[in-house]
N, C-alpha and C positions, 0 to 999 in steps of 0.2 A: 581227211587227207592222209595218205600213207606216209610212212617215215621217209621213203625215198623221194617222193614228190615234195614233201616238206623241206627236205635238205636242199634239193635243187632250186626250190623257190627262193632260197636265200641268195641265189645268184643276183637277183634283182635288188634286194635291200636286206643285207645280212642283219640278223638280230638273234639274240639269245645264244644258247649253247651251240645250236646247229649253225648259226651265223658265224660264230667264232671258228668253227671247224672249216666253214666254207672259205673265209678270207685267207686262212693259212694255205688251203689247197689251191686257191687261185694263184698265189705267188709262185708256187712250184709248177703248176700245170700250164700256165700261160707264159712262162719265161722265154721259151724258144720263139713263140709267136711274137712277143713284144720286141725281142732283139732283132728279129727279121724286119719288123716295121720300122724300128729305129734306124736301120741301115739305110733307109731312104731319105734320112735327114742329112744335111751337110755336117761336116765335122766341126765347123766353127760357125759362129753367128749369133744365136739367141742369147740374151742376157736375162730376160724376164720371161719365165715360162709358167703356164698354168697347166696342171694335170687334173682333168675333170673325170669324176667317177673313179677316183684313185684306188678303190678297193683296199687290198692289204698293203699297198705302199711300195711294192717291189720296184715299180717303174719310176717312182720318185727318185729312188737311189740310183737307178740306171741313168736317168737324165742328169743328175748331179755329177756322176762320173764322166759322162760323155761331154758335158759342158762345165768344166771346173770354174769358169768365171761367172756362171749363171746362178740365179736364185729361182727356186720353184715354189709356187703357191699351189697347193693341192686341195681339192674339194670333193666331198662325197656326202650324200644325204643319209648315209647309215652311220649311226653313232659307233657301232661295232667296227666298221671299216676305218673310221677316223682314229679310233683307239689303237687298232692294229698298225695302221700306217705310221702313227707317231712312235710306236715302239720300234718298228723296223728302221725308222729314220731318226733315231735319237741323236746320233752324232751330227747329222745335218741340222737338226733343230738347235742343238747347243751351239753350233758354229754360226747360227744366224743365216744359213743358206736356204732354209725352207720354212714354210709354215703350212699347217694342215688344219682345215676348217670344215665344219659341217654346213652344207648349203644345197641349193637346188639349181640345176643347170638351166632351168627355164626362167630363172630370175637371178642372174649372177651378181654377187655382192662386190663387184669390181667397177672401177671408173672406166670410162671410155678410153680405149687405146692404152690399156695398162700393160699389155704383153706383146712380145714379138713372136711367140710360139705358144700354141695351145695343143695339147694332146688328149686323146680319148681312146683307151684300150679296152676292148670287150665291154662296151657300155652303151653305145648309141642304140642298141636294140630296145632299150627301155626309156629313151628320152622322149618327153612330150613333144609332139609335132611330127617329125623332128625339125621341120623348117623353122619354126618359131624359136626353138632352142639354138639352132645354128645361127640365127640372127643375133642372139645374145653373144655367141662366140665372136661373130663378126664385129659386134660393137666393142667387145673387150680387146680386140686386136688392133695393133698399130697399122697404119698403111704400110703395105709390103710384108705384113706378117703372114704366118702360115698356120694352118689347122691340120693336124695329123689324126686320122681315124684308122685304127687297126682292129679288124674283126677276124675271129677264127672261122666264121662261116661267110662265104662269098655270095650266098643266095643262089648258088647253082649246084649245090650238093643235095640230091634228093633225100639222103639219109638224115640231113640236118633238121628236116621238118618235124622229126619226132620230138624235138625240144619244145615245139610250140604247144604241145598238149601237156607238157610236164611243167613248164615254167610260165606262170600267169603273166600276161601283159607283154610277152616277148614278141618282137617282130624282126624278121630277118630280111635285110635289104641286099640287093645286088649292087654292083658298082654303078650302073646307069641310074638306078633310083637315087643313090646317095649323091651322085653328081648333079642330078636335077634338083634335089632339095638344097644343096649347097649353092647352086646358081641362083635359085629363088631367094636364098638368104642374102645374096649380094656378092658372093665370091666371084672373082673375075676369071680364074683359071683353076681347073680341077684335073689332077693327074691320078689315074686309077692303075694300080698294080695288083696282080694276082699271082699266087702260087697255085697253079692249076692242079697239081698233084695233091696238095693238102687242102685245097679250097680255102686258103687264107686270102684276105683282102686288105689292101693298104690304100687309103685315099688321102692325097695331099691337096688341100685347097688353099689358094693364095688370095689375100686381100689386096686389092688394087693399090698401087702406090700413087696416091693422089698428087703428091708434090711433083713426082716425075711427069704425070700427065699435064699438070699445070705448066711446067716448063716447056713441054713439047708444044702445047697450044700457043705458047708465047713465042715460038720460033726455034725451039731446040735448046739443048743444054750447052752453056758456054764453058 
């Protein structure tokens, strides 16, 4: 494997010296994309947030700033990413506003209904399934909770296919594919937004509010 291919393969699971370089570059290179995706979230609301595939941790800090009353639990299966994210978010950790752990999205170490927002930036390309992994997200969300996916590639840019031969195990999905996977996982509403010029993709999936439905079935909300 050439050095360039070895470097970009650390996109999936950073490790070693090249992995340390990768997580630092992720924080810088994906900042504009992440902020664009975050703009689709409400200004107020979530208090318990999970950031999955957190990489270098830049978006943990962005979420803490956007939602000053919230706490963030971040997860990544790369030890290098967890180490970097903890360094970037030292103040948040000391304040007790976040925790950063190593784990697998296909088997989340969280109780049912633990969060009202889950985010995933530049990571679902590598998730097992991904329908099965999305079911785990659905399980960890409270009724009425939201799942935000933000990808740099919307599946409609012909130039993006070059990464498939460089990064092992990578899959690029378009908005319709992600919407189908999310619906199969149980989500009741999926909203797809694209930046057509940059081929960015933002998908917001909602977990049905079962208590609201129960009230409606009983004759409406009093």
